[in-house]
C-alpha positions in Angstrom: -46.2 31.5 -27.3 -43.4 29.4 -28.6 -40.0 31.0 -29.0 -37.1 28.9 -30.4 -39.3 25.8 -30.0 -39.8 26.4 -26.3 -43.2 27.2 -24.8 -43.0 30.5 -22.9 -45.3 32.3 -20.5 -45.2 36.1 -20.7 -46.0 38.9 -18.3 -46.5 42.4 -19.8 -46.7 45.6 -17.7 -46.7 49.2 -18.9 -44.2 51.6 -17.3 -45.3 55.2 -16.5 -43.2 58.0 -15.2 -45.1 61.2 -14.1 -48.1 60.0 -15.9 -46.2 59.7 -19.1 -46.0 56.3 -20.9 -42.4 55.3 -20.9 -42.5 51.8 -22.3 -43.5 48.2 -21.6 -41.8 45.6 -19.4 -42.0 42.2 -21.0 -40.9 39.2 -18.9 -40.9 35.7 -20.3 -40.5 32.4 -18.5 -40.3 28.9 -20.0 -43.4 26.7 -19.2 -41.4 23.5 -19.6 -39.6 24.2 -16.2 -43.0 24.7 -14.5 -44.4 21.6 -16.2 -41.4 19.5 -15.1 -41.9 20.8 -11.6 -45.6 19.9 -11.6 -44.8 16.5 -13.0 -42.2 15.9 -10.3 -44.7 16.9 -7.6 -47.4 14.7 -9.1 -45.0 11.7 -9.2 -43.9 12.3 -5.6 -47.5 12.5 -4.4 -48.4 9.3 -6.3 -45.4 7.5 -4.8 -46.2 8.8 -1.2 -49.9 7.7 -1.7 -48.8 4.2 -2.7 -46.4 4.1 0.3 -49.3 5.0 2.6 -51.9 2.9 0.9 -50.0 -0.4 1.1 -49.5 -0.4 4.9 -53.1 0.9 5.3 -54.5 -2.1 3.3 -52.2 -4.6 5.0 -53.0 -3.1 8.5 -56.8 -3.1 7.7 -56.6 -6.8 6.6 -54.7 -7.8 9.7 -57.0 -5.9 12.0 -60.1 -7.3 10.4 -58.7 -10.8 10.5 -57.9 -10.4 14.2 -61.4 -9.0 14.9 -63.1 -11.9 13.0 -60.9 -14.7 14.5 -63.3 -15.4 17.4 -66.2 -15.7 14.9 -64.1 -18.1 12.7 -63.3 -20.1 15.8 -67.0 -20.2 16.7 -67.9 -21.3 13.2 -65.3 -24.1 13.3 -66.6 -25.3 16.7 -70.2 -25.3 15.5 -69.2 -27.8 12.7 -68.1 -30.4 15.1 -70.5 -30.1 18.0 -72.9 -33.1 18.3 -75.0 -34.5 21.1 -72.0 -36.5 22.3 -69.7 -33.5 22.9 -71.9 -30.7 24.1 -69.4 -30.1 27.0 -67.0 -28.5 24.6 -66.9 -24.8 24.9 -65.7 -22.0 22.6 -62.8 -20.0 24.0 -63.8 -16.6 25.3 -61.7 -13.9 23.6 -62.2 -11.5 26.5 -62.6 -8.7 24.0 -65.4 -6.9 25.9 -67.5 -6.5 22.7 -70.5 -8.2 21.1 -68.4 -11.2 20.0 -67.6 -12.0 23.6 -71.3 -11.7 24.4 -72.2 -14.0 21.5 -69.6 -16.6 22.6 -70.9 -16.5 26.2 -74.5 -16.9 25.0 -73.4 -19.8 22.8 -71.6 -21.6 25.7 -74.7 -21.1 27.9 -76.8 -22.6 25.1 -74.5 -25.6 25.0 -74.9 -26.0 28.8 -78.7 -25.9 28.5 -78.7 -28.4 25.6 -76.4 -30.8 27.5 -78.6 -30.7 30.6 -81.7 -31.3 28.4 -80.1 -34.3 26.7 -79.1 -35.7 30.1 -82.7 -35.3 31.3 -84.0 -36.9 28.2 -81.6 -39.9 28.6 -82.6 -40.3 32.2 -86.3 -40.1 31.3 -85.9 -42.7 28.5 -84.0 -45.0 31.0 -86.8 -44.6 33.6 -89.5 -45.3 31.0 -87.6 -48.4 29.8 -87.4 -49.7 33.3 -91.1 -49.0 34.0 -92.1 -50.8 30.9 -89.7 -53.7 31.2 -91.0 -55.0 34.5 -94.7 -55.5 33.5 -93.7 -56.9 30.1 -91.5 -59.4 31.9 -94.3 -60.4 34.2 -96.8 -60.8 31.4 -94.3 -62.8 29.3 -93.4 -65.0 32.3 -97.1 -65.7 33.1 -97.8 -66.7 29.5 -94.7 -68.9 29.3 -95.6 -70.6 32.6 -99.2 -71.2 31.5 -97.9 -72.7 28.2 -95.2 -74.9 29.8 -97.7 -77.7 30.5 -101.4 -78.6 30.2 -103.4 -76.8 32.8 -107.0 -76.8 33.9 -109.4 -74.2 32.6 -109.4 -72.6 36.0 -105.6 -72.3 36.0 -105.7 -70.7 32.6 -108.3 -68.2 33.7 -106.3 -67.3 36.7 -103.2 -66.8 34.5 -105.2 -64.7 32.0 -106.6 -62.5 34.9 -103.1 -61.9 36.2 -101.9 -61.1 32.7 -104.9 -58.7 32.2 -104.0 -56.9 35.5 -100.4 -56.6 34.4 -101.5 -55.4 30.9 -103.8 -52.8 32.5 -100.9 -51.7 34.7 -98.7 -51.4 31.6 -101.4 -49.5 29.8 -101.8 -47.1 32.8 -98.0 -46.5 32.8 -98.1 -45.8 29.1 -101.0 -43.3 29.6 -99.1 -41.6 32.4 -96.0 -41.3 30.2 -98.1 -39.8 27.3 -99.9 -37.4 29.7 -96.5 -36.3 31.0 -95.2 -35.8 27.5 -98.3 -33.8 26.4 -98.1 -31.7 29.6 -94.5 -30.9 28.9 -95.4 -29.9 25.3 -98.4 -27.8 26.5 -96.3 -26.0 29.1 -93.6 -25.3 26.5 -96.4 -24.0 24.2 -97.8 -21.8 27.0 -94.2 -20.4 27.7 -93.7 -19.6 24.0 -97.1 -17.9 23.7 
């Protein structure tokens, strides 16, 4: 009900005395006061929520950034690792969680890759040495035979020596190929 332009809330209660109806008690209270109080409470709650929400969001952002920093560092390291710098390691955050385990596993992988590349370089160097000697001998024999006119017998002798060296070279190449295939087969067996 509105009285004098102000919304009111009423309470009505009958009054009895010795079971006889004596009258009615009518109490009115303006609603605007209650509405103002409710609006004030709503405003205070919204303000407090914002005050709590802002530090929560900022704190969550900072915590997640700190938690993901080791992964960001790992990602940056991965961009720059090549066969020439496999000895670089990712810094261990010592966090005792899965990120630390991941970084330790990654560093172990780098160690294994570095060792594998060193073995490969050594193997290639050994192969180059094993192939260079017979090729030099073959080349030397041919150049010597062509340096002046020789008898048919001398040419045959040079060709026989060259054939022996070529067979030795072929045997070395076959051994290298057998070794490469055996390594590939053992890797396949390990995988299976």
